[in-house]
VEXTI-544775 format. One record per atom (N, C-alpha, C, O, CB): residue number from 1; residue in three letters; atom name; x, y, z. Coordinates in steps of 0.05 Angstrom, whole numbers. Glycine has a CB too. Example, Ala and Ser with C-alpha at 12.3 -4.5 7.8 and 13.67 -1.06 7.14 Angstrom:
REM residues 2
{r 1,"ALA","N",{264,-114,156}}
{r 1,"ALA","CA",{246,-90,156}}
{r 1,"ALA","C",{264,-66,156}}
{r 1,"ALA","O",{285,-66,169}}
{r 1,"ALA","CB",{226,-89,181}}
{r 2,"SER","N",{257,-45,142}}
{r 2,"SER","CA",{273,-21,143}}
{r 2,"SER","C",{258,1,157}}
{r 2,"SER","O",{268,23,161}}
{r 2,"SER","CB",{282,-12,114}}
//
This chain:
REM residues 87
{r 1,"MET","N",{2224,1085,1323}}
{r 1,"MET","CA",{2218,1110,1312}}
{r 1,"MET","C",{2185,1122,1319}}
{r 1,"MET","O",{2165,1110,1311}}
{r 1,"MET","CB",{2223,1106,1280}}
{r 2,"ILE","N",{2183,1143,1332}}
{r 2,"ILE","CA",{2140,1137,1347}}
{r 2,"ILE","C",{2155,1171,1325}}
{r 2,"ILE","O",{2178,1179,1319}}
{r 2,"ILE","CB",{2118,1137,1407}}
{r 3,"ARG","N",{2132,1177,1321}}
{r 3,"ARG","CA",{2106,1177,1290}}
{r 3,"ARG","C",{2082,1193,1289}}
{r 3,"ARG","O",{2062,1181,1296}}
{r 3,"ARG","CB",{2088,1147,1286}}
{r 4,"ALA","N",{2081,1213,1284}}
{r 4,"ALA","CA",{2050,1212,1273}}
{r 4,"ALA","C",{2040,1200,1252}}
{r 4,"ALA","O",{2052,1198,1230}}
{r 4,"ALA","CB",{2040,1235,1269}}
{r 5,"GLU","N",{2012,1190,1260}}
{r 5,"GLU","CA",{2003,1153,1244}}
{r 5,"GLU","C",{1993,1181,1216}}
{r 5,"GLU","O",{1977,1171,1200}}
{r 5,"GLU","CB",{1961,1120,1268}}
{r 6,"GLU","N",{1998,1203,1212}}
{r 6,"GLU","CA",{2006,1205,1191}}
{r 6,"GLU","C",{2028,1202,1166}}
{r 6,"GLU","O",{2024,1219,1148}}
{r 6,"GLU","CB",{2001,1215,1195}}
{r 7,"TRP","N",{2045,1188,1163}}
{r 7,"TRP","CA",{2074,1183,1163}}
{r 7,"TRP","C",{2067,1147,1158}}
{r 7,"TRP","O",{2085,1132,1164}}
{r 7,"TRP","CB",{2094,1196,1197}}
{r 8,"LEU","N",{2048,1138,1152}}
{r 8,"LEU","CA",{2028,1114,1154}}
{r 8,"LEU","C",{2045,1110,1112}}
{r 8,"LEU","O",{2061,1096,1101}}
{r 8,"LEU","CB",{1978,1126,1165}}
{r 9,"PRO","N",{2024,1135,1103}}
{r 9,"PRO","CA",{2026,1115,1073}}
{r 9,"PRO","C",{2060,1119,1060}}
{r 9,"PRO","O",{2070,1123,1038}}
{r 9,"PRO","CB",{1997,1129,1044}}
{r 10,"SER","N",{2064,1117,1078}}
{r 10,"SER","CA",{2102,1127,1077}}
{r 10,"SER","C",{2124,1106,1095}}
{r 10,"SER","O",{2147,1112,1098}}
{r 10,"SER","CB",{2107,1166,1096}}
{r 11,"THR","N",{2119,1095,1100}}
{r 11,"THR","CA",{2128,1072,1115}}
{r 11,"THR","C",{2152,1050,1099}}
{r 11,"THR","O",{2176,1047,1095}}
{r 11,"THR","CB",{2101,1055,1121}}
{r 12,"PRO","N",{2128,1038,1095}}
{r 12,"PRO","CA",{2145,1020,1069}}
{r 12,"PRO","C",{2168,1030,1052}}
{r 12,"PRO","O",{2187,1016,1057}}
{r 12,"PRO","CB",{2127,1014,1046}}
{r 13,"LYS","N",{2172,1045,1037}}
{r 13,"LYS","CA",{2194,1080,1040}}
{r 13,"LYS","C",{2203,1079,1039}}
{r 13,"LYS","O",{2219,1075,1021}}
{r 13,"LYS","CB",{2201,1099,1052}}
{r 14,"HIS","N",{2203,1083,1077}}
{r 14,"HIS","CA",{2235,1084,1094}}
{r 14,"HIS","C",{2236,1068,1107}}
{r 14,"HIS","O",{2247,1071,1128}}
{r 14,"HIS","CB",{2243,1105,1113}}
{r 15,"ILE","N",{2227,1046,1102}}
{r 15,"ILE","CA",{2242,1020,1098}}
{r 15,"ILE","C",{2255,1006,1093}}
{r 15,"ILE","O",{2271,992,1107}}
{r 15,"ILE","CB",{2241,1013,1094}}
{r 16,"LEU","N",{2249,1008,1062}}
{r 16,"LEU","CA",{2266,1012,1030}}
{r 16,"LEU","C",{2294,1012,1038}}
{r 16,"LEU","O",{2312,995,1040}}
{r 16,"LEU","CB",{2259,1044,1011}}
{r 17,"ALA","N",{2291,1049,1043}}
{r 17,"ALA","CA",{2308,1059,1038}}
{r 17,"ALA","C",{2322,1075,1053}}
{r 17,"ALA","O",{2335,1095,1046}}
{r 17,"ALA","CB",{2304,1067,1022}}
{r 18,"ILE","N",{2317,1058,1091}}
{r 18,"ILE","CA",{2341,1067,1107}}
{r 18,"ILE","C",{2364,1062,1111}}
{r 18,"ILE","O",{2382,1074,1123}}
{r 18,"ILE","CB",{2338,1067,1124}}
{r 19,"PRO","N",{2364,1026,1092}}
{r 19,"PRO","CA",{2391,1005,1100}}
{r 19,"PRO","C",{2407,1015,1071}}
{r 19,"PRO","O",{2428,1004,1063}}
{r 19,"PRO","CB",{2382,964,1102}}
{r 20,"ARG","N",{2397,1030,1063}}
{r 20,"ARG","CA",{2408,1029,1037}}
{r 20,"ARG","C",{2430,1065,1045}}
{r 20,"ARG","O",{2447,1076,1033}}
{r 20,"ARG","CB",{2375,1027,1004}}
{r 21,"PHE","N",{2417,1071,1070}}
{r 21,"PHE","CA",{2446,1083,1088}}
{r 21,"PHE","C",{2468,1085,1101}}
{r 21,"PHE","O",{2484,1103,1105}}
{r 21,"PHE","CB",{2447,1087,1097}}
{r 22,"GLY","N",{2465,1046,1109}}
{r 22,"GLY","CA",{2474,1033,1121}}
{r 22,"GLY","C",{2471,1036,1144}}
{r 22,"GLY","O",{2489,1037,1160}}
{r 22,"GLY","CB",{2490,1032,1116}}
{r 23,"TRP","N",{2447,1037,1149}}
{r 23,"TRP","CA",{2443,1044,1167}}
{r 23,"TRP","C",{2416,1022,1180}}
{r 23,"TRP","O",{2399,1013,1164}}
{r 23,"TRP","CB",{2442,1073,1163}}
{r 24,"ASP","N",{2414,1014,1213}}
{r 24,"ASP","CA",{2398,994,1227}}
{r 24,"ASP","C",{2356,1005,1215}}
{r 24,"ASP","O",{2343,1026,1216}}
{r 24,"ASP","CB",{2408,1001,1270}}
{r 25,"THR","N",{2353,979,1207}}
{r 25,"THR","CA",{2315,1001,1215}}
{r 25,"THR","C",{2305,993,1233}}
{r 25,"THR","O",{2303,970,1242}}
{r 25,"THR","CB",{2287,1001,1195}}
{r 26,"PRO","N",{2294,1019,1240}}
{r 26,"PRO","CA",{2289,1026,1279}}
{r 26,"PRO","C",{2255,1000,1264}}
{r 26,"PRO","O",{2249,989,1243}}
{r 26,"PRO","CB",{2277,1086,1299}}
{r 27,"THR","N",{2245,1004,1289}}
{r 27,"THR","CA",{2221,1009,1293}}
{r 27,"THR","C",{2206,1015,1296}}
{r 27,"THR","O",{2207,1025,1318}}
{r 27,"THR","CB",{2216,1009,1295}}
{r 28,"PHE","N",{2175,1019,1285}}
{r 28,"PHE","CA",{2165,1045,1287}}
{r 28,"PHE","C",{2141,1033,1303}}
{r 28,"PHE","O",{2135,1010,1310}}
{r 28,"PHE","CB",{2159,1062,1257}}
{r 29,"ALA","N",{2121,1075,1309}}
{r 29,"ALA","CA",{2100,1056,1317}}
{r 29,"ALA","C",{2088,1094,1308}}
{r 29,"ALA","O",{2096,1117,1309}}
{r 29,"ALA","CB",{2099,1034,1355}}
{r 30,"HIS","N",{2068,1080,1302}}
{r 30,"HIS","CA",{2043,1111,1293}}
{r 30,"HIS","C",{2035,1118,1313}}
{r 30,"HIS","O",{2020,1102,1325}}
{r 30,"HIS","CB",{2014,1108,1275}}
{r 31,"LEU","N",{2040,1139,1324}}
{r 31,"LEU","CA",{2009,1152,1341}}
{r 31,"LEU","C",{1985,1178,1330}}
{r 31,"LEU","O",{1981,1198,1316}}
{r 31,"LEU","CB",{2021,1168,1372}}
{r 32,"PRO","N",{1978,1167,1341}}
{r 32,"PRO","CA",{1955,1191,1331}}
{r 32,"PRO","C",{1959,1217,1339}}
{r 32,"PRO","O",{1973,1220,1360}}
{r 32,"PRO","CB",{1925,1186,1341}}
{r 33,"LEU","N",{1949,1240,1325}}
{r 33,"LEU","CA",{1961,1268,1310}}
{r 33,"LEU","C",{1937,1287,1336}}
{r 33,"LEU","O",{1913,1283,1337}}
{r 33,"LEU","CB",{1952,1273,1261}}
{r 34,"LEU","N",{1946,1300,1349}}
{r 34,"LEU","CA",{1961,1307,1372}}
{r 34,"LEU","C",{1932,1341,1364}}
{r 34,"LEU","O",{1944,1358,1352}}
{r 34,"LEU","CB",{2010,1310,1370}}
{r 35,"LEU","N",{1913,1346,1366}}
{r 35,"LEU","CA",{1901,1365,1364}}
{r 35,"LEU","C",{1889,1387,1382}}
{r 35,"LEU","O",{1885,1382,1406}}
{r 35,"LEU","CB",{1889,1356,1355}}
{r 36,"SER","N",{1882,1413,1369}}
{r 36,"SER","CA",{1876,1431,1378}}
{r 36,"SER","C",{1832,1425,1389}}
{r 36,"SER","O",{1815,1410,1379}}
{r 36,"SER","CB",{1889,1454,1353}}
{r 37,"THR","N",{1829,1447,1412}}
{r 37,"THR","CA",{1811,1441,1419}}
{r 37,"THR","C",{1794,1451,1394}}
{r 37,"THR","O",{1769,1452,1398}}
{r 37,"THR","CB",{1807,1449,1445}}
{r 38,"ASP","N",{1803,1460,1370}}
{r 38,"ASP","CA",{1779,1460,1349}}
{r 38,"ASP","C",{1782,1454,1322}}
{r 38,"ASP","O",{1778,1462,1298}}
{r 38,"ASP","CB",{1769,1484,1348}}
{r 39,"LYS","N",{1796,1430,1345}}
{r 39,"LYS","CA",{1809,1389,1318}}
{r 39,"LYS","C",{1825,1401,1296}}
{r 39,"LYS","O",{1820,1393,1273}}
{r 39,"LYS","CB",{1772,1364,1293}}
{r 40,"LYS","N",{1842,1418,1299}}
{r 40,"LYS","CA",{1868,1433,1275}}
{r 40,"LYS","C",{1879,1421,1281}}
{r 40,"LYS","O",{1871,1415,1303}}
{r 40,"LYS","CB",{1884,1460,1271}}
{r 41,"LYS","N",{1917,1396,1270}}
{r 41,"LYS","CA",{1925,1390,1274}}
{r 41,"LYS","C",{1950,1410,1304}}
{r 41,"LYS","O",{1943,1434,1306}}
{r 41,"LYS","CB",{1925,1381,1251}}
{r 42,"LEU","N",{1958,1407,1311}}
{r 42,"LEU","CA",{1978,1426,1331}}
{r 42,"LEU","C",{2002,1424,1318}}
{r 42,"LEU","O",{2009,1401,1311}}
{r 42,"LEU","CB",{1983,1418,1363}}
{r 43,"SER","N",{2018,1447,1313}}
{r 43,"SER","CA",{2028,1451,1291}}
{r 43,"SER","C",{2058,1471,1322}}
{r 43,"SER","O",{2047,1484,1339}}
{r 43,"SER","CB",{2001,1472,1260}}
{r 44,"LYS","N",{2080,1469,1324}}
{r 44,"LYS","CA",{2102,1477,1337}}
{r 44,"LYS","C",{2100,1513,1315}}
{r 44,"LYS","O",{2104,1536,1321}}
{r 44,"LYS","CB",{2135,1449,1332}}
{r 45,"ARG","N",{2095,1506,1303}}
{r 45,"ARG","CA",{2094,1552,1297}}
{r 45,"ARG","C",{2057,1552,1304}}
{r 45,"ARG","O",{2041,1558,1286}}
{r 45,"ARG","CB",{2103,1571,1240}}
{r 46,"MET","N",{2049,1545,1331}}
{r 46,"MET","CA",{2020,1557,1328}}
{r 46,"MET","C",{2036,1563,1357}}
{r 46,"MET","O",{2053,1547,1365}}
{r 46,"MET","CB",{1983,1538,1322}}
{r 47,"GLY","N",{2028,1592,1372}}
{r 47,"GLY","CA",{2031,1608,1383}}
{r 47,"GLY","C",{2049,1621,1391}}
{r 47,"GLY","O",{2060,1637,1376}}
{r 47,"GLY","CB",{2024,1606,1392}}
{r 48,"ASP","N",{2054,1618,1411}}
{r 48,"ASP","CA",{2076,1639,1421}}
{r 48,"ASP","C",{2110,1633,1406}}
{r 48,"ASP","O",{2126,1621,1420}}
{r 48,"ASP","CB",{2077,1635,1459}}
{r 49,"VAL","N",{2117,1643,1378}}
{r 49,"VAL","CA",{2140,1622,1365}}
{r 49,"VAL","C",{2171,1656,1369}}
{r 49,"VAL","O",{2191,1653,1355}}
{r 49,"VAL","CB",{2125,1606,1313}}
{r 50,"ALA","N",{2168,1680,1387}}
{r 50,"ALA","CA",{2188,1691,1372}}
{r 50,"ALA","C",{2195,1696,1405}}
{r 50,"ALA","O",{2178,1692,1422}}
{r 50,"ALA","CB",{2183,1716,1344}}
{r 51,"VAL","N",{2218,1704,1411}}
{r 51,"VAL","CA",{2222,1711,1442}}
{r 51,"VAL","C",{2215,1728,1452}}
{r 51,"VAL","O",{2209,1733,1476}}
{r 51,"VAL","CB",{2242,1713,1451}}
{r 52,"GLU","N",{2216,1741,1430}}
{r 52,"GLU","CA",{2195,1762,1436}}
{r 52,"GLU","C",{2174,1756,1465}}
{r 52,"GLU","O",{2177,1761,1489}}
{r 52,"GLU","CB",{2176,1762,1408}}
{r 53,"ASP","N",{2152,1743,1446}}
{r 53,"ASP","CA",{2121,1739,1465}}
{r 53,"ASP","C",{2126,1729,1499}}
{r 53,"ASP","O",{2111,1733,1518}}
{r 53,"ASP","CB",{2098,1706,1447}}
{r 54,"TYR","N",{2156,1715,1500}}
{r 54,"TYR","CA",{2162,1707,1508}}
{r 54,"TYR","C",{2166,1723,1536}}
{r 54,"TYR","O",{2160,1713,1558}}
{r 54,"TYR","CB",{2172,1698,1494}}
{r 55,"ILE","N",{2178,1746,1531}}
{r 55,"ILE","CA",{2193,1765,1543}}
{r 55,"ILE","C",{2166,1789,1559}}
{r 55,"ILE","O",{2163,1798,1582}}
{r 55,"ILE","CB",{2215,1778,1515}}
{r 56,"LYS","N",{2148,1793,1531}}
{r 56,"LYS","CA",{2128,1797,1550}}
{r 56,"LYS","C",{2109,1783,1557}}
{r 56,"LYS","O",{2090,1797,1562}}
{r 56,"LYS","CB",{2118,1813,1546}}
{r 57,"LYS","N",{2105,1765,1560}}
{r 57,"LYS","CA",{2094,1755,1594}}
{r 57,"LYS","C",{2115,1750,1617}}
{r 57,"LYS","O",{2110,1738,1638}}
{r 57,"LYS","CB",{2077,1725,1593}}
{r 58,"GLY","N",{2142,1762,1607}}
{r 58,"GLY","CA",{2147,1764,1630}}
{r 58,"GLY","C",{2169,1753,1639}}
{r 58,"GLY","O",{2183,1761,1658}}
{r 58,"GLY","CB",{2131,1758,1641}}
{r 59,"TYR","N",{2171,1719,1614}}
{r 59,"TYR","CA",{2202,1705,1631}}
{r 59,"TYR","C",{2223,1728,1625}}
{r 59,"TYR","O",{2220,1748,1611}}
{r 59,"TYR","CB",{2217,1668,1614}}
{r 60,"LEU","N",{2249,1716,1643}}
{r 60,"LEU","CA",{2275,1740,1637}}
{r 60,"LEU","C",{2289,1734,1619}}
{r 60,"LEU","O",{2290,1710,1614}}
{r 60,"LEU","CB",{2294,1745,1658}}
{r 61,"LYS","N",{2307,1753,1604}}
{r 61,"LYS","CA",{2326,1741,1575}}
{r 61,"LYS","C",{2340,1734,1587}}
{r 61,"LYS","O",{2355,1723,1572}}
{r 61,"LYS","CB",{2341,1756,1551}}
{r 62,"GLU","N",{2351,1730,1621}}
{r 62,"GLU","CA",{2367,1713,1616}}
{r 62,"GLU","C",{2362,1681,1619}}
{r 62,"GLU","O",{2382,1670,1611}}
{r 62,"GLU","CB",{2384,1721,1628}}
{r 63,"ALA","N",{2337,1656,1629}}
{r 63,"ALA","CA",{2326,1658,1629}}
{r 63,"ALA","C",{2325,1643,1596}}
{r 63,"ALA","O",{2326,1619,1591}}
{r 63,"ALA","CB",{2323,1677,1641}}
{r 64,"ILE","N",{2323,1654,1587}}
{r 64,"ILE","CA",{2320,1644,1550}}
{r 64,"ILE","C",{2345,1652,1540}}
{r 64,"ILE","O",{2352,1646,1517}}
{r 64,"ILE","CB",{2292,1663,1527}}
{r 65,"ILE","N",{2360,1664,1554}}
{r 65,"ILE","CA",{2390,1656,1539}}
{r 65,"ILE","C",{2402,1634,1546}}
{r 65,"ILE","O",{2418,1620,1534}}
{r 65,"ILE","CB",{2412,1674,1544}}
{r 66,"ASN","N",{2389,1630,1572}}
{r 66,"ASN","CA",{2403,1607,1588}}
{r 66,"ASN","C",{2397,1589,1576}}
{r 66,"ASN","O",{2410,1587,1556}}
{r 66,"ASN","CB",{2398,1602,1615}}
{r 67,"LEU","N",{2380,1572,1579}}
{r 67,"LEU","CA",{2354,1545,1558}}
{r 67,"LEU","C",{2359,1541,1530}}
{r 67,"LEU","O",{2350,1523,1516}}
{r 67,"LEU","CB",{2317,1557,1554}}
{r 68,"SER","N",{2376,1560,1523}}
{r 68,"SER","CA",{2380,1570,1483}}
{r 68,"SER","C",{2415,1554,1499}}
{r 68,"SER","O",{2427,1532,1495}}
{r 68,"SER","CB",{2377,1626,1462}}
{r 69,"ARG","N",{2418,1565,1506}}
{r 69,"ARG","CA",{2443,1555,1500}}
{r 69,"ARG","C",{2457,1514,1521}}
{r 69,"ARG","O",{2476,1499,1520}}
{r 69,"ARG","CB",{2464,1589,1512}}
{r 70,"TYR","N",{2429,1517,1538}}
{r 70,"TYR","CA",{2436,1484,1547}}
{r 70,"TYR","C",{2431,1478,1534}}
{r 70,"TYR","O",{2445,1459,1528}}
{r 70,"TYR","CB",{2429,1466,1565}}
{r 71,"LEU","N",{2406,1483,1509}}
{r 71,"LEU","CA",{2404,1467,1494}}
{r 71,"LEU","C",{2412,1457,1470}}
{r 71,"LEU","O",{2412,1435,1458}}
{r 71,"LEU","CB",{2391,1468,1493}}
{r 72,"ALA","N",{2420,1478,1466}}
{r 72,"ALA","CA",{2448,1492,1446}}
{r 72,"ALA","C",{2485,1461,1450}}
{r 72,"ALA","O",{2496,1444,1437}}
{r 72,"ALA","CB",{2460,1541,1472}}
{r 73,"GLU","N",{2487,1470,1472}}
{r 73,"GLU","CA",{2499,1456,1483}}
{r 73,"GLU","C",{2508,1445,1516}}
{r 73,"GLU","O",{2520,1452,1537}}
{r 73,"GLU","CB",{2510,1463,1472}}
{r 74,"PRO","N",{2492,1422,1503}}
{r 74,"PRO","CA",{2483,1414,1549}}
{r 74,"PRO","C",{2505,1413,1563}}
{r 74,"PRO","O",{2523,1397,1559}}
{r 74,"PRO","CB",{2468,1375,1562}}
{r 75,"GLY","N",{2507,1429,1580}}
{r 75,"GLY","CA",{2540,1428,1605}}
{r 75,"GLY","C",{2546,1467,1600}}
{r 75,"GLY","O",{2554,1484,1616}}
{r 75,"GLY","CB",{2583,1397,1586}}
{r 76,"ARG","N",{2540,1469,1576}}
{r 76,"ARG","CA",{2533,1490,1575}}
{r 76,"ARG","C",{2526,1524,1596}}
{r 76,"ARG","O",{2538,1544,1603}}
{r 76,"ARG","CB",{2518,1479,1565}}
{r 77,"GLY","N",{2503,1512,1599}}
{r 77,"GLY","CA",{2478,1529,1614}}
{r 77,"GLY","C",{2472,1517,1642}}
{r 77,"GLY","O",{2482,1496,1650}}
{r 77,"GLY","CB",{2448,1528,1596}}
{r 78,"SER","N",{2454,1534,1658}}
{r 78,"SER","CA",{2466,1523,1678}}
{r 78,"SER","C",{2432,1507,1681}}
{r 78,"SER","O",{2413,1512,1666}}
{r 78,"SER","CB",{2483,1546,1705}}
{r 79,"THR","N",{2430,1490,1702}}
{r 79,"THR","CA",{2413,1462,1696}}
{r 79,"THR","C",{2385,1485,1737}}
{r 79,"THR","O",{2363,1489,1746}}
{r 79,"THR","CB",{2447,1409,1704}}
{r 80,"GLN","N",{2418,1490,1743}}
{r 80,"GLN","CA",{2396,1506,1758}}
{r 80,"GLN","C",{2379,1528,1768}}
{r 80,"GLN","O",{2364,1534,1786}}
{r 80,"GLN","CB",{2398,1503,1768}}
{r 81,"GLU","N",{2396,1544,1737}}
{r 81,"GLU","CA",{2378,1576,1721}}
{r 81,"GLU","C",{2352,1564,1716}}
{r 81,"GLU","O",{2333,1571,1729}}
{r 81,"GLU","CB",{2392,1592,1685}}
{r 82,"ILE","N",{2351,1543,1691}}
{r 82,"ILE","CA",{2331,1522,1687}}
{r 82,"ILE","C",{2316,1527,1693}}
{r 82,"ILE","O",{2299,1544,1689}}
{r 82,"ILE","CB",{2331,1503,1693}}
{r 83,"LEU","N",{2323,1503,1710}}
{r 83,"LEU","CA",{2300,1500,1731}}
{r 83,"LEU","C",{2269,1530,1751}}
{r 83,"LEU","O",{2246,1530,1758}}
{r 83,"LEU","CB",{2324,1489,1755}}
{r 84,"ARG","N",{2292,1548,1749}}
{r 84,"ARG","CA",{2281,1579,1773}}
{r 84,"ARG","C",{2266,1585,1744}}
{r 84,"ARG","O",{2242,1586,1750}}
{r 84,"ARG","CB",{2313,1612,1791}}
{r 85,"TRP","N",{2269,1589,1722}}
{r 85,"TRP","CA",{2258,1589,1706}}
{r 85,"TRP","C",{2230,1584,1700}}
{r 85,"TRP","O",{2210,1599,1701}}
{r 85,"TRP","CB",{2270,1580,1699}}
{r 86,"LEU","N",{2231,1567,1694}}
{r 86,"LEU","CA",{2206,1543,1699}}
{r 86,"LEU","C",{2191,1538,1722}}
{r 86,"LEU","O",{2168,1529,1721}}
{r 86,"LEU","CB",{2215,1519,1695}}
{r 87,"SER","N",{2200,1541,1738}}
{r 87,"SER","CA",{2177,1536,1757}}
{r 87,"SER","C",{2163,1570,1768}}
{r 87,"SER","O",{2144,1572,1783}}
{r 87,"SER","CB",{2192,1515,1788}}
//
């Protein structure tokens, strides 16, 4: 399991808890935090978070829908369309 170093203090608790669910304990790897240019922790909520933001930037609605389908149900969306959308 690869995760940020901020999880280090809770790792012993996780090592004890995981087998209680009947799961194999994974090997843990802790990496340094990713920081923005202003030295703040990056967040998945930074920058564009709404579909409308991407549409304003010129992304096709059809491409966003196709990518959503592909991510939700691999095989439903066309990889050809996604690649065209990303390029």
